[in-house]
C-alpha positions as CSV (number, residue, x, y, z in Angstrom):
1,M,2.3,-1.0,17.7
2,H,4.8,-0.3,14.7
3,V,4.2,-1.7,11.3
4,E,5.5,-2.0,8.1
5,I,3.2,-0.5,5.4
6,L,3.4,-1.3,1.4
7,A,2.2,1.7,-0.4
8,F,1.4,1.3,-4.4
9,G,1.4,4.2,-6.8
10,V,3.5,6.4,-4.7
11,Q,4.2,9.6,-7.2
12,A,7.8,11.0,-6.5
13,D,6.6,14.1,-4.8
14,E,4.4,12.3,-2.4
15,K,7.1,9.7,-0.9
16,P,8.8,12.2,1.2
17,L,5.8,13.3,2.8
18,M,4.8,9.7,3.4
19,E,8.2,9.3,5.0
20,R,7.9,12.6,7.3
21,A,4.3,11.7,8.4
22,F,5.1,8.3,9.6
23,A,8.5,8.6,10.7
24,G,9.1,7.0,14.4
25,H,5.6,5.4,13.9
26,H,5.8,2.9,11.1
27,D,8.0,1.8,8.2
28,V,6.8,2.8,4.8
29,R,7.9,0.9,1.5
30,S,6.8,3.0,-1.6
31,L,6.3,1.5,-4.9
32,D,5.4,3.8,-8.1
33,V,3.7,0.7,-9.6
34,F,-0.1,0.8,-9.1
35,L,-1.9,-2.5,-7.2
36,N,-3.6,-4.6,-9.8
37,E,-3.4,-8.7,-10.0
38,D,0.0,-8.8,-11.3
39,T,1.7,-6.4,-8.4
40,A,-0.6,-7.7,-5.2
41,P,1.5,-10.4,-4.5
42,V,4.2,-8.1,-3.9
43,A,2.2,-7.2,-0.6
44,A,2.7,-10.9,0.9
45,G,3.6,-10.3,4.7
46,Y,2.5,-6.7,4.9
47,E,-0.6,-6.4,7.3
48,I,-1.2,-2.8,5.7
49,V,-1.2,-1.9,2.3
50,S,-2.1,1.8,1.0
51,S,-3.5,2.2,-2.6
52,S,-4.1,5.2,-5.1
53,V,-7.3,6.1,-6.6
54,N,-5.7,4.3,-9.4
55,S,-5.5,1.0,-8.0
56,D,-7.2,-2.4,-8.9
57,L,-9.4,-3.0,-5.8
58,S,-11.3,-5.9,-7.3
59,G,-12.5,-9.0,-5.5
60,R,-9.5,-11.0,-7.2
61,V,-7.0,-8.3,-5.8
62,L,-8.5,-8.3,-2.5
63,R,-8.3,-12.3,-2.2
64,I,-4.6,-12.0,-3.3
65,L,-4.1,-9.3,-0.7
66,A,-5.7,-11.3,2.0
67,A,-4.0,-14.7,1.1
68,G,-0.7,-13.0,1.6
69,G,-1.5,-11.7,5.1
70,T,-2.6,-8.1,4.4
71,R,-5.7,-6.9,6.6
72,M,-6.1,-3.2,6.0
73,I,-6.4,-1.3,2.9
74,A,-6.1,2.7,3.3
75,Q,-6.9,4.1,0.2
76,R,-5.1,7.6,-0.5
77,S,-6.9,10.2,-2.3
78,T,-7.6,14.1,-2.5
79,G,-10.9,16.0,-2.8
């Protein structure tokens, strides 16, 4: 299944790595802004959202994402 992924908080050096990792499988739209109450509405229509460790995943944000059709959140972190 080919889906579009919206990735929040993507750093400049991270963007080409994500594009290569998903090439031919999924489309990734990368944003440099972090996920929070103000930016969550941008995810409307995306079933999958990728967030960084600096994202706000509060109940309010999760409700906004769910209302917009998001069904999965993939957290990016290291360590």
